[in-house]
C-alpha positions in Angstrom: -17.2 -24.2 -8.8 -13.8 -23.3 -9.6 -10.8 -26.0 -10.5 -7.8 -24.0 -9.2 -7.2 -22.0 -6.3 -8.9 -18.9 -6.7 -8.0 -15.5 -5.0 -9.9 -12.8 -4.3 -8.0 -9.5 -2.4 -9.1 -6.9 -1.1 -7.7 -3.8 0.1 -3.8 -2.7 0.4 -0.6 -3.5 -1.8 0.4 -5.9 1.5 -2.8 -7.9 1.3 -1.8 -8.2 -2.7 1.9 -9.6 -2.3 0.4 -12.1 1.1 -2.4 -13.5 -1.4 0.4 -14.6 -4.1 2.6 -16.4 -1.1 -1.3 -17.9 -0.1 -1.8 -18.9 -3.6 1.4 -20.8 -4.0 0.8 -22.7 -0.3 -2.4 -23.8 -1.5 -1.3 -25.1 -4.4 1.7 -26.8 -2.7 -0.8 -28.3 -0.7 -2.7 -30.2 -3.3 -5.9 -27.8 -3.1 -8.5 -27.4 -5.6 -11.8 -26.3 -5.8 -10.7 -23.9 -3.4 -11.7 -20.0 -2.9 -9.1 -17.7 -0.6 -10.5 -14.3 0.2 -8.6 -11.9 1.7 -10.4 -9.2 3.4 -9.6 -5.9 4.7 -10.9 -4.0 7.8 -9.7 -0.4 7.6 -13.1 0.7 7.5 -16.5 -0.2 8.4 -17.6 0.2 4.3 -14.6 -2.3 3.8 -15.9 -4.7 5.7 -19.3 -4.8 4.0 -17.5 -4.8 0.9 -15.8 -7.9 2.0 -18.4 -9.7 3.7 -20.1 -8.7 0.6 -17.7 -10.5 -1.6 -17.3 -13.6 0.3 -21.3 -14.1 0.0 -21.0 -13.9 -3.6 -18.3 -16.3 -3.9 -19.7 -19.0 -2.2 -23.1 -18.5 -4.5 -21.0 -18.6 -7.4 -18.3 -21.1 -6.4 -20.9 -24.0 -5.5 -18.9 -26.9 -3.6 -15.3 -24.8 -3.3 -13.9 -24.7 -0.1 -13.8 -21.1 0.8 -11.2 -19.5 2.9 -11.5 -16.3 4.8 -8.6 -14.8 5.9 -7.0 -11.0 6.1 -7.2 -8.5 8.8 -11.2 -8.6 9.1 -10.9 -12.2 9.9 -8.5 -11.9 12.3 -10.2 -9.2 13.9 -13.7 -11.1 13.8 -13.1 -15.1 13.4 -16.2 -15.9 14.7 -18.5 -13.5 12.9 -16.9 -15.1 9.1 -16.8 -18.5 10.6 -20.3 -18.4 11.0 -20.9 -17.1 7.7 -22.9 -19.9 5.3 -20.4 -21.6 3.1 -17.0 -20.1 4.8 -15.2 -23.6 5.0 -12.0 -22.2 6.9 -10.7 -19.1 8.7 -7.0 -17.9 8.9 -5.1 -15.2 11.0 -3.1 -12.9 9.3 -0.1 -15.0 10.8 -1.4 -18.6 10.0 -2.1 -17.4 6.5 1.7 -17.4 5.4 2.1 -20.6 7.0 2.1 -23.6 4.6 0.6 -26.2 7.1 -2.4 -24.0 7.2 -3.1 -25.4 4.0 -3.0 -28.6 4.9 -6.9 -28.6 5.6 -7.5 -32.7 5.1 -5.5 -32.9 8.4 -8.0 -33.4 11.5 -5.5 -30.6 13.4 -6.7 -28.1 11.1 -9.9 -26.5 12.8 -12.3 -24.9 10.9 -11.2 -21.2 12.9 -7.2 -20.9 13.1 -6.5 -17.6 14.6 -3.4 -16.2 17.2 -3.5 -13.6 19.2 -1.8 -11.3 16.5 -0.7 -8.8 19.3 1.9 -11.3 20.6 3.9 -11.8 17.4 7.2 -10.3 17.8 9.0 -11.3 14.8 9.0 -10.7 10.9 9.1 -14.4 9.6 11.7 -14.1 6.6 9.6 -15.5 4.2 7.7 -12.3 4.4 10.9 -10.5 2.3 10.0 -12.6 -0.9 9.0 -10.6 -3.8 5.3 -10.1 -5.2 6.0 -10.4 -8.9 3.3 -7.7 -10.8 4.9 -8.9 -13.9 6.8 -5.4 -14.1 7.9 -4.8 -11.2 8.4 -7.1 -7.7 7.0 -6.0 -4.3 9.2 -6.7 -1.5 7.7 -6.7 2.4 10.1 -4.8 4.6 8.2 -4.9 8.0 4.3 -6.0 9.1 2.4 -4.5 12.3 2.0 -1.0 13.8 3.0 0.4 16.8 1.0 3.5 16.8 -2.7 3.9 17.6 -4.3 6.7 15.9 -7.8 7.0 16.8 -9.6 6.3 13.5 -7.4 3.0 12.5 -8.3 -0.5 13.4 -5.3 -2.1 11.7 -2.8 -2.5 14.2 -5.6 -5.0 16.1 -5.0 -6.7 12.7 -1.6 -6.6 11.8 -0.4 -6.9 15.9 2.8 -4.8 16.8 5.4 -3.5 14.0 8.1 -6.6 13.4 11.1 -5.9 10.7 12.4 -8.2 8.6 16.3 -8.3 8.9 18.4 -6.0 6.4 20.9 -8.7 5.4 17.4 -10.7 4.1 15.8 -7.8 2.4 19.4 -7.7 0.7 19.1 -10.9 -0.5 15.8 -11.3 -2.0 15.9 -8.2 -3.7 19.4 -8.8 -4.9 17.8 -12.2 -6.2 14.9 -10.5 -8.2 17.6 -8.2 -9.8 19.4 -11.5 -11.1 15.7 -12.3 -12.1 15.4 -9.1 -14.5 13.6 -7.0 -12.2 14.2 -3.5 -13.0 12.0 -1.8 -10.3 11.5 -3.3 -6.4 8.9 -1.2 -4.5 9.2 -2.0 -0.3 5.9 -2.3 1.0 4.8 -3.0 5.1 1.9 -1.4 7.4 4.3 1.2 8.5 7.6 0.8 7.1 8.8 4.4 8.3 9.1 1.9 11.5 11.4 -0.4 9.7 14.5 -1.4 12.6 12.9 -0.2 15.7 12.4 -3.7 16.5 16.2 -5.2 15.4 19.7 -4.4 17.1 20.7 -1.3 17.4 17.5 0.2 16.4 18.5 1.5 12.8 16.5 3.8 10.6 14.8 3.2 7.1 17.2 5.4 5.6 20.1 3.1 6.4 18.0 -0.1 5.2 17.8 2.0 1.8 21.5 3.0 1.6 22.4 -0.5 2.3 20.3 -2.0 -0.8 21.6 0.3 -3.1 25.1 -0.3 -2.3 24.9 -3.9 -2.2 22.8 -4.1 -5.4 24.1 -2.1 -7.8 22.7 -3.6 -10.7 19.1 -2.6 -9.4 18.1 0.3 -11.8 15.1 1.7 -9.5 13.8 1.5 -6.1 10.7 2.9 -4.5 8.9 3.6 -1.3 5.1 3.2 -0.6 3.5 5.0 1.7 5.5 6.5 4.8 5.2 8.5 7.3 5.7 12.3 7.0 7.0 12.3 10.6 9.9 9.7 10.0 12.2 10.9 6.8 15.2 10.6 8.8 18.5 12.6 7.7 20.0 9.3 5.8 16.7 8.8 3.6 17.0 12.9 2.7 20.0 12.7 1.6 19.8 9.7 -0.6 16.8 11.4 -2.0 19.0 14.4 -3.0 22.1 12.2 -4.3 21.0 8.8 -5.4 18.6 9.0 -8.9 17.9 5.4 -8.5 16.0 6.2 -5.2 12.7 6.7 -7.3 11.4 10.5 -6.8 8.2 10.1 -5.2 6.4 9.5 -1.9 3.2 9.0 -0.7 2.8 10.5 2.7 0.7 9.3 5.2 -0.7 12.9 5.9 -4.6 12.2 6.7 -5.5 16.1 7.4 -4.3 19.8 7.0 -5.9 20.7 10.3 -3.7 20.7 13.4 -6.9 20.1 15.9 -7.5 17.3 14.0 -4.2 15.7 13.5 -4.3 15.9 17.5 -7.4 14.4 17.6 -6.3 11.6 15.2 -3.1 11.1 17.7 -0.8 12.0 14.2 3.0 12.5 14.9 2.9 15.7 12.8 1.5 19.0 12.3 0.7 20.9 8.9 3.6 22.7 9.1 6.0 19.7 9.3 4.5 18.5 6.4 4.7 21.5 4.2 8.5 21.9 5.5 9.2 18.2 4.4 7.9 18.6 0.7 9.6 22.2 0.6 12.9 21.0 1.2 12.9 17.8 -0.7 11.6 19.3 -3.5 14.9 21.8 -3.0 17.2 18.6 -3.4 15.2 17.4 -5.5 13.3 19.0 -8.2 11.7 16.5 -10.2 10.2 14.9 -7.0 6.2 14.2 -6.7 3.9 13.5 -3.9 0.8 11.6 -3.1 -1.1 11.3 0.3 -4.0 9.6 2.0 -6.5 12.6 3.3 -9.4 11.6 5.2 -12.5 13.8 4.7 -15.0 14.5 7.4 -13.2 13.0 10.7 -15.6 13.8 13.8 -15.7 17.3 15.0 -14.3 18.7 11.7 -15.6 22.3 10.9 -15.6 23.8 7.4 -12.7 25.8 8.3 -10.7 22.8 9.2 -11.5 21.6 6.2 -10.7 24.2 4.1 -7.1 23.6 6.1 -7.0 20.4 4.3 -7.8 22.0 0.9 -4.7 24.1 0.9 -2.7 21.3 1.9 -3.0 19.7 -1.4 -1.9 23.2 -3.0 1.0 24.0 -0.3 2.5 20.7 -0.6 1.6 19.8 -4.4 0.3 17.0 -3.6 0.0 15.1 -7.1 -1.6 12.0 -6.1 -4.1 12.0 -3.8 -6.0 9.3 -2.2 -9.4 10.8 -0.4 -11.0 8.5 1.9 -14.4 9.9 3.2 -14.7 9.0 7.2 -16.0 6.2 8.2 -16.6 5.0 11.7 -14.7 1.9 12.8 -16.3 -0.1 15.5 -13.8 -0.2 18.1 -11.8 3.1 17.9 -11.7 6.1 19.6 -12.6 8.4 17.0 -16.3 6.2 16.1 -16.7 8.0 19.9 -17.0 11.6 18.7 -19.0 13.8 17.7 -19.5 12.6 13.8 -20.3 15.0 11.1 -23.5 14.6 8.9 -22.4 11.6 5.8 -23.9 14.0 3.1 -21.2 16.9 4.2 -18.6 14.2 4.6 -19.8 13.0 0.9 -19.5 16.7 -0.2 -16.2 17.4 1.4 -14.6 14.1 0.3 -15.8 15.7 -3.5 -14.0 19.2 -2.9 -11.1 17.2 -1.7 -10.8 15.1 -5.2 -11.3 18.3 -7.1 -8.5 20.2 -5.5 -6.3 17.2 -6.1 -7.4 17.0 -10.2 -6.2 20.7 -10.0 -2.9 19.3 -8.5 -2.2 16.8 -10.7 -3.3 18.6 -14.2 -0.6 21.4 -12.7 2.0 18.8 -12.2 1.3 16.7 -15.3 1.8 20.0 -17.6 5.2 20.5 -15.8 6.3 17.3 -17.0 4.5 17.3 -20.4 6.7 17.5 -23.7 10.2 16.2 -22.4 12.1 13.1 -22.6 12.2 10.2 -19.6 12.8 6.8 -19.1 9.6 4.7 -18.3 8.4 1.2 -16.8 6.5 -0.8 -19.3 3.8 -1.9 -17.2 0.9 -3.5 -19.6 -0.8 -2.8 -22.7 -0.5 0.7 -23.3 0.5 2.2 -20.1 4.0 3.1 -18.7 5.3 4.7 -15.8 7.7 7.7 -14.9 10.3 7.8 -11.8 7.8 10.4 -10.2 4.6 7.7 -10.7 3.2 9.5 -13.3 1.3 7.3 -16.0 1.9 7.3 -19.7 -0.6 6.5 -22.2 1.1 5.1 -25.4 -0.7 5.6 -28.8 -2.6 2.6 -30.1 0.4 2.4 -32.9 2.8 2.2 -29.9 2.0 -0.3 -28.0 5.0 -2.7 -27.0 4.8 -6.6 -26.9 4.5 -8.3 -23.7 7.7 -9.2 -23.8 8.5 -5.5 -23.1 6.6 -5.9 -19.9 9.4 -4.9 -16.6 11.9 -3.3 -18.9 12.9 0.8 -18.6 12.3 2.0 -21.9 12.8 6.3 -23.2 9.8 7.9 -24.0 9.1 11.1 -25.5 6.1 12.6 -23.5 4.0 14.5 -26.1 1.0 16.1 -23.9 -0.6 15.2 -21.1 -4.7 14.3 -20.5 -7.0 13.6 -17.9 -4.7 12.4 -14.9 -1.9 11.0 -17.4 0.9 12.0 -19.5 0.6 11.3 -23.1 4.1 9.7 -24.9 5.4 7.8 -27.3 8.5 5.0 -27.1 11.8 6.0 -28.7 
């Protein structure tokens, strides 16, 4: 049995932010002996791990209340309500509302899940910051209006809803006053921020407003972004504003045009290559990460090789490889599937390509001086997302976490830079 509120978070950074909000709501409601499990539904494997986590939590916390929420619970609430030991199931909208955690009220049924597709407005509380000790995360948007053939997430998150710019700016100003030196903008599809707001402002407009209105903020970082949605103002900010971190994690998904069409993506491989080249010309210190799926249905060896080549042609230093896993309820699950062993092998080869690109990038960054954010222990991070491992004799005290400090890069290792604080 746990004596307090215990959070177990699966999936994305947005879930991590929301878990902190939920933990606060639960404690304010006076809950004790409670485990809250924030699930993910991005793949069948994620769903399997979530159910496994719930069963383990029930075994290890006998007598505790077990609350299940998140995307998997939103999509299949009856499934989770039927699991042994589960006390309550909360939808993705309900989990952000304080009243949902007043579980002693008779009106609070075991299943509290509304139709997420009817949600039209982003709650202002969602502009709050997740404090990762070293940085703050601010949610600017939720939901997604696109329907990629492999993705179930819109049915867990609903359509895109934006947090108004003035509320985002207000929260970032407050976090900066509290001493945070880096803020990360996050959401399900931050590229679509503003589509539902008056005048339909673009993401670049929001970033410009933040940088102008909060001049004391040293570093602003974007989370994953759709490569088809880098507007002209945002591009210009990368070229001229040093406080905008020179790093983009691109939602590319594949390197073959036919597969991209079958995924219902909105960009081509040529679009991705051109964007990376243009940004690198105006911001030579920029680095790129990307999500790429290996073994999407109908993927031939030639199509797969286009993804491998894309890693090199875009210089993707921070690659997230996802072996394709059919998600029930998506169009891709009905397409001709690739053999599991082939998918596994292709994912391994993609990771090897990504390791090669990362090593080349780190080599190019070695033996210079830069400014690093102290994260924890002996780990710091540059604006371009490169991790810097500090030697044992140079580990900063905990009081230095979240500070920006000059570092000398002394070399590079397996996936990291080596450095010393100056």
